[in-house]
N, C-alpha and C positions, 0 to 999 in steps of 0.2 A: 502493497498500501504506500503513494506515496503522496501526503500532502504538499496543499500550499495553503498561504496565505498574502493574497497579492493588492494591491489600491487600484482603482482602475487602468490609473495611468500603465501597471507593471503588465494587466495582461495582455496575451497574442489575440492576434485573429481568432486564430481555432481555441486558443479558449473561451474566447465572447460570444461566439457562433455556440460551441459546446454547452454555456450556462443558459444562454438565451433558449436552446432547442431541449433541451434536459426541464427549465421551466415552461414552457409552452406548452409539451407533452404529457406534463404531470399537472398543471396547475387551469390551463384554456382547455385543452382536449379531455383531460383522465374526467376532472370534477367537471366542465360543462360550465365553464363560466367564463363569458365575454368581463375581461376588465383591461385594465392598464399596468402588466405588467410592469414594461422595462419603465423605468422614472430620475427624477433626476438624485434620489437617493443613490443609486449607481454609483455614478460619478461620485461620490463622495463616500461610500463601503468598502471596508475592506473583509476580501472576499474568498471563501476559504470555497478547495476543490478540492476530493478527493479520487485518485486514480487508481484504479487494481488496471496494472496495465497501462497499456493505451485508452482505458475507457472511465469517463467521468462518473462516479457512482455514486455521489452525491455533492452535496453544495446545500451553504445557508451563506448568508451577508451579514458582517456585523455591522449597526450603521452605528456613526460617535453620539453621544448624548447633543444635547436640543437643537434633535433633527426632528426624529417621529415623536421621544418623548424627551425628559429632561434627561435618563438617564441614556446611557447605553443599550440597543436592541437587536435581539440575532431576528432575525428576518428570510424569511423564504429556503425554509427549507423543507429540500427536496431529496429523494432516496430512487433513483431512477430502479423502474421497476422491474426491471429483469433482476433485480442486488435486492432486491425485499426480504427481510424476517434475518437476516442476515451479520443482522446488531450494526451494521450499514449508516442508522441514523443516528444510533447511543452512540458512537465512537466520535461521529461529523459533533455530533452534539457538546459531549463529553471537552473534543479539542476545543471546540468556538468557544464555551464557558472560562478553560484554560488563557485562551487568545484574550475574551474580554476584558477578563479579572485582570491579567497584563497589559495591557494597550489604555485602560482608562479605572488603574489602578482600586485596584478591588469594589469598585461602583459595583452597586445592583446591576442586575440584568434583567429587560424588561423584555415580555417575546408577549405577542396576541397571538394564542392557539388556537386552530381546530380543534373544536367541541369535544370526538370524537379522540384527539390525541392527551385527554388528560391525565387518564394516567403513565402513558410514554413520558412525558415531560416532569407530575407528579417524581417518577421514578430517579428523577436528572437530579430532585431539589427544588424543582420551580414550584411557589404557593399562587392558587389562585388567587386572586383577587375581586369579591366581586360579583355580579350577576352576567351569563354570558349575553351576548349582544350576537345581529348581523353584519357582518364584514362582506359584501361581495358576495351575497346571500347563503354565505356562509356560518352556522357557530359557533364563531369562538367566544375566548375566555381569556384577559387581562392577568400574566401567572407575575412573579418576579422572584428571580433569582439571589440570596444576597448569603454573605461569604460569612 
């Protein structure tokens, strides 16, 4: 497994293509959700990519504080459908948590989790905040990870 954490300007064209292809495959097509996936936050985020040989198996972005929330946040967490149920999502999130805590001096991390993944994120140490809400017509829940 090869882990990468890169700013937008450090991504090469192939990596950017693979990121947008995977995000579109899962968030737009698989989840049948027409929404603007590519946004200005990509320009400010740190992009976490995990490869198995030449295949992008999982991806997430870490957004700095004061962009989406006062705290840093992790978003666009996605695992290639061909590699699900093999702990790649868990490994990705553990790596993102470690990197976020390092980048942002142990600040609390915020996520907007799809509600069906509540147990997954709870198992990683995130704590539910408030009630669920709809984001792009998909139930979500705000969650926090504190040191």
